[in-house]
N, C-alpha and C positions, 0 to 999 in steps of 0.2 A: 504493500500500500504506500510505502514511503516514496516510491518512484512516480506516483500518480500526480497529475496537476492538482493543486489544492486551491479551493475558493473559500471566500469568507462572507460573513454577514456585514451589513453596513449600518451602524448605529451612531447617531449623534455626530455625524461627520467623520467617523473613523471606521476602519476595517477591523473586525473582531473575530477571533478564533473561538474554539470551543473545546470541551473535554472529549467530545465524540464527533466523528465525521460520517456523513452519509455517502455511500457509494452511488455513482451515477453510471448507468449502462450506456453502451453504444448499441442502439437497436439493430444496426445492420450486422453486428457480429455476436451479440449476446454477451459480450465481455465488458468488464468494468473499464470505464474510460477516465473518470476523474472522481474527485471527492469534494465535499463541501461541508463546512462547519454546521453542525446541527444545533440550532438555537434552543436555548433553555427557556423556562418560564421567567427566569431572572433577566435574560436577554430581552424577552418580550416586554417586561415591565420597564426596562431601561429605554427601549425604543419608544414606548408610549410616553414615558416621562420626558424624553427629549422632544417629542412632537408637541407635548403640552407646553413645555417651556417656550418653544418657538412660537406657538399660538399666543401665549400670554404676553410675550415680549413685543408682539406686533411686527416682528422682523419681516413677515410676508405681507401682512394685511395693512400695516400703517404706512408703508412706503408709498410713494407716488405709483400709481398703476404702471406708468411707463417703465419703472424699474423691473416689474414682473415681466413686461414685454421683453426687455433686454435679457433677462435670465433665460426665458423660454427659447428665444432665438439662439442664444449661446449654447443651450443644451442641444438644440437641433444640429448645430454645426459640429459639436463634439461627437454626437452619435454618428454623423456622416464620416467623421475622421476615423471612427472605430469600426466601421461597418465590415471591412474585409476580415479583420481579425475576429470580430464577434460572430460573423456569419459562419465561419468555419467551426467554431465551438457549438453553435446552435445546430448545425448540420450533424455533427458527431453525437451530440447528447440527445437530440430529438428524433433523428432519422430523416428529416425532410431534406430535399435537394438543396444544394449549395445556392442555386439561383433563387429559390423560394426563400431561403434564409436571408440572403441579401435583401430581397424585397421586403422582408419583415422589418429589417432595421431601417430601410428607406421609408417605409410607412410610419415607423416609430418617429423618425425625424419630422415627417410631415404633420403628425399630430401636434408636436410642439410648435411648429410654424403656424399651424392653423389657429390654435388657441392663443398663441402670442398675439395674433391679430384681434382677438376679442378681449384681452386682459385689461385694456384701458377703455373699454366701451360697455362696462357693466353699470348701466345707468338706471337710477330710480325715476319716479314720477312725482309731479306736484298735483295735489288733489284740492280743488276749490271747496272751501267750507264757509265762504262769506268773508266780509272785511275783518272780522274779529280773530281770524285764525290763519295760521300757515301750517299746512299739512303736507308731508312728503314721505316717500318710501325710499329705502335703500336696500341693496342686496348685500347681505353680510355672509362671510364664509361660514361653513358649518362648524369648523374647528379642526378636530383631528379625524381624518378620514382613514378608516381601516379598509384595505383593499386586498381581497383574496383572488389570486391569479391562477388560471388553469394551465395545464401542461401542453395544450395543442398549439397555441401561438403566444408563448410567454412574453417576449419583449413587446410585441404589438399590442396585446390586450392590456399589458401593464401601462404602456404609453397612452392608450386611449382614455384611461381613467386618471392617470397621474397628471397629464398635461392640463386638462380642464380644472382639476382640483387645485393645482398650483396657480393657474391663471386667476382663480377666484380667491386666492389667499389662504388656502388650507394647508396644514401640515399633514403628511401622509406616512402611514406605516403599512408596508406591503408584506404579505406572506406569499413566498414563491412556492411553486409546486415541487415537491421533493424529488420527483422522478425526472424533472427537466428544469433545474434552477440556475444553471451556470450562465447562460447568455444574458439573463436579466441583470447580472452584476455589472455588465458593461453600461447599462443605463445609469446605474449609480455612479460609475466612473465619470460619465458625461455630466451628471448633475454636480459632482464634486469639482470637476474642472471648470464648470460654468460659474462657480462661486456662489451657489445657493447657501443660505444661512444654515448653520448646524441645526440638526433636528427637523429641517423642512422635509426631508425624505429619509426613510429608514427601510432597510430590506432585511427580512428574516427568512431563513430556510429551516423548516421543521415540519414535523408531522401535523397534518391538518387537525387530527383528533385531539392533539395536545396544544400546540402553539396557536393554531388557528382558532380553536374553541376558546382559548384564553383571551385572545385579542377581541373576539366577538363580544364576550361578556365583560370586557374591561370597563371600569367606570369612566375612563377618559375617552372612550370611543364615542364620537359625535355622529358618525355615519359609517355605514357598512356598504361596500361595493363588492359584489360577488359575481363571478362567472364560473359556471360548472354544472354539475349534475343536479337533477331535481331532488333526490333524497338529501343531498348535502345542503342544498338551498333551503329546504324545508326545516332542517335542523337549525340552521343559522337563524331563520326567521323566528323559530320558537324561542331561541335564546335572545334575539334582539327584542322580542316583545317584553321581556322583563324590565328593560329600561326604556321601552318605546323608542329605540334607536332607528332613525330613518335609514332606509335601505334601497339600494338599486340592485335588482336581481336579473341577470341574464342567464337563463337556464337552458334546458335541452330543446330539441326540436325533432320533428318527424315530417319534414317539409315536402310538399308535393308540387310537381309541375304538371300543368294541364296542356296536352298537345292536341289542339283542335285540328279538324280535317284539313284546313288550309295552311297549316304550319309549314315553314321551311325546315325540312328534316336535316339539312346540313347544319343549320343553326342549333337544332335540338342535339345533334351529335356532339357539336363543340361544347355545348353546355353540359352534356353528360360527362364528358371527360373532365371539365372543370368542376362540375357540381358534385360528383361523387368519388372521383378518383384523385382529385387534388388533395395533397397531404394525407393520402391513403384513406380518405373519407372521414378523417378525424376533425370534423368541422361541425359546429352546432347548427349552422345554417345550411348543411349539405342538402343536395337534392336526393333524398333517399327513397322517394316514391315518384314514379313517372306514370301518369294517367293519360292514356292515348286513345283517341277516337278509333273506333273499331275498324274504320276504313283504312287507317294507316298503321294499325297495330302490328301486323305481321312484318311489314317493312321495317318498323322501328326495332322490333325484337331482333330481326336478322342483322341489321346494321349495328345495333348496340353490342350484339355478341361478337361480331367481327372486330369492333373497336376494342372491346375488353380483351379479346384473345390476342390482339396485336400490340398491346402495351408492353413496353420494356419494364422489367422489374429489377431493382438493385439498390445498392447503397446510395444515399443522397449525394455523396461526393462525386458519383459517376453520372449525375444528372439524368436518371431514368424517368419514365412516365409515372411509375408507381413505386413509392418508397415504403419502408417497413412501418409497422405500427410501433407505438412508442415503447411498449413493454411486453414482457411475456404474459403478464396478467391480461392485458388488453387483447392480445392475440387469442388467448384461450377463451375469453368472453365472446369475441366476435365469432370464432369458429363454433362455439357451443350454440349460439343463436342460429347459425346456419344449419347446424345438425338438427336442432329442434324444428326448424321450419320444414326440412325435408321429411322428418318423421310425422309432421302434421299434414303432409300431403302436397306441399308446394313443389313445383318443378324447378330444379336448379339447372338453368340453361348453360351456365359455365361457372367454373370456380367452386366455391362452397367449402374450401378447406385451405389450410396453410400451404405455403410453398415448401415442398420437400427438398431435402438435401442441403439445408442451410441451418446454421445456428442462430441466424437473425430472426427477427419477428415479422416475417413476411406473410401476408394474406393474399390469396389469389383474388383478382378482380372478379366479382360475383354478381350474377343476374338471376333473379327469381321471377317466375310467372305462375299463374294458377294459384294465386295466394288469396285466401279468404280475408275479407275486409275486417273481420274481427280477430284475426290471428296476431300473435306476438310480433312477427316480422313486419306486419303492416302497421301496427299500432305503436311499437316501442322503438326507441332510438338504439341503433346498432353501433354507431361511431366507428365505422370501418368502411372499406370499399365495396359496399353491398347495396344493390339497387333492386327495388321491386317494380316490375312493369305490369300495369293492370289496364284492361280495356274499359271504355265507357261508350254509351250510345247517344246520350243527350247531355246538353250543357248542365241541366239541373243535376243529373247523376254525377257528373264530374265534380261539381262544386260540393255536393254532399259527401263524396268520397274524400276530397281534399280536406274538407272541414271536419271530417269524422274521427278526429283524434282529440286527446286532451291538450295537445300542443298548439301553438300558434305563433311561431317565430317568423318565418318567411314563407313565401309561396311563389309560384311562377306560372306564366301563361305564354304559350307559343302559338301565334296565329298571325297570318297576313291580313286578316280582317280586323283592323284596329278598333272599330266600334265594338265588336264582340270581345276582343281582348280586354278593352277597358271595362266593359260591362262585367266580364268575368272577374277581373282583378278587384273590382269594388265589392264583390260578393265573397271574396276569400278572407278567411280569418287569419290574420297575421300582422305583424308590425311593419313588414316591408314586402312588397310584391314586385317581382321582376317580370318584365315583358320582353320576350325574344332574346334575353341573355341572362343566364344565371350569374349571380354576383354583380350585376350592374349596380352602380352607385360608387361610394367611396367614403373617404374621411368626412366629407361634407354632408353626408346623408344620414339622418337619424336611424338608429338600429335598436331593436328590442322587441319583446313579444307580449303576448297575452296568454291567459290560461296557465298551464304548467310551464310555459316558456318564460314566465317571469313578468316583471313590470319595471317601468322606468326606461329611459332611453340613453344610449351611448351614441357618440359621434354626432357631428353636425352642431349647429348653434344651440339646438334644444338641449343637448347634453350639459352644456355649461350650467344651466339652471337647476341641475340635480345637485350641484355643489355649492349652492347658496340658499339662504333663507331670507324671506322678506321681513324687513322691519319697518313699521310705520311710526312716525313721530308727528304728534299733533301739538301745536303751540298756540296758546291763547295770548294774543298780543295787545288786547285792549280790555280794560275793565268794563264790567256790566254797566 
């Protein structure tokens, strides 16, 4: 273990070691790649205390907003300077391709640039109450924002919450995912080099059930931001209820795309590759169900099968079409769901099991047909490269199938008839609907779900207002 690269926690402006270290695997080989300090409860308390001191001092909130603009732009530049080094670490620890890893840090930098542009524009309003009063509102920071980051896109998802939180003047304590925590440390390096005040940003790596739970229940937590699974989100909300801590929840999805009879099938195929095979399907907003008009169904199944069977599979460093899943546990869970689907009567058109002959965590690209609408594989999130293709006859049937789960994160419509596409999109249950391109949108577009997919919005201008609370001040200026 002594020969492994070693990473640390970042607390109160300093890098901190620990008594114990967590091993981090390379998913392409199944071998230990590096290790990171395992944060203790004392470390968590130290991070929360540092954040509280930063809030109390006004180091972020009392400065002219232009200073926060300067800090955020500097962070963006420092991230860009670190991208090549950081992307290689992310590729190795997470399994994703090197090009995708670079893109994740480029997106991270973009979040800081975007919210830098808003940091000096958080303006209140004046409310007329007659000549005897002056009344106005202001947007005040929440205080200490506790942010729990998932393992599928750690730097990017961290940046999308951290940037608006800092723009609004909050101090932040981040809990990284223990199976993929290394690349996030480069964001802390960028914050450090940009000259953020001590305690403004703190990063802890530890077990969610221990350190994460402690942070959620902490008396100094003024806000909780969580991205991850539904069961974990539900536990966090139960704990948050004890102190009525405001929360932003971005949970799972089982998102469906509707392919109408007039769809451009080439566009559909491009979106299948992006929608379910990008990052090995480990995307909360993945296109995991494809609902196809019966007149195009056979064509789509045949072409999707050819696409899936033509994908290159390998380590992220080699830039394949399909990379490994993040861990052995994740591979076993995905494979088990596929096995249960087959046992329940679904037809596995291709794939359905792990790639043989490798120690890495590779899952074959998988397509299912003849799936019952009430079955597990149709209703529950797989979080792997597994697509269900299902026919429909009418628009009403397609909408009912798409909306027929407990989730509501994103949805999609493919149709050259724009009137019908827009009509369908308005009927779909979800926080974001894509038309003719899965993952259309960007940093500028609000993202979040309904139902078991959570609540609150990340990204876009709307997200900034998750990190502030409205204060009203009413002034009597004349005697009765």
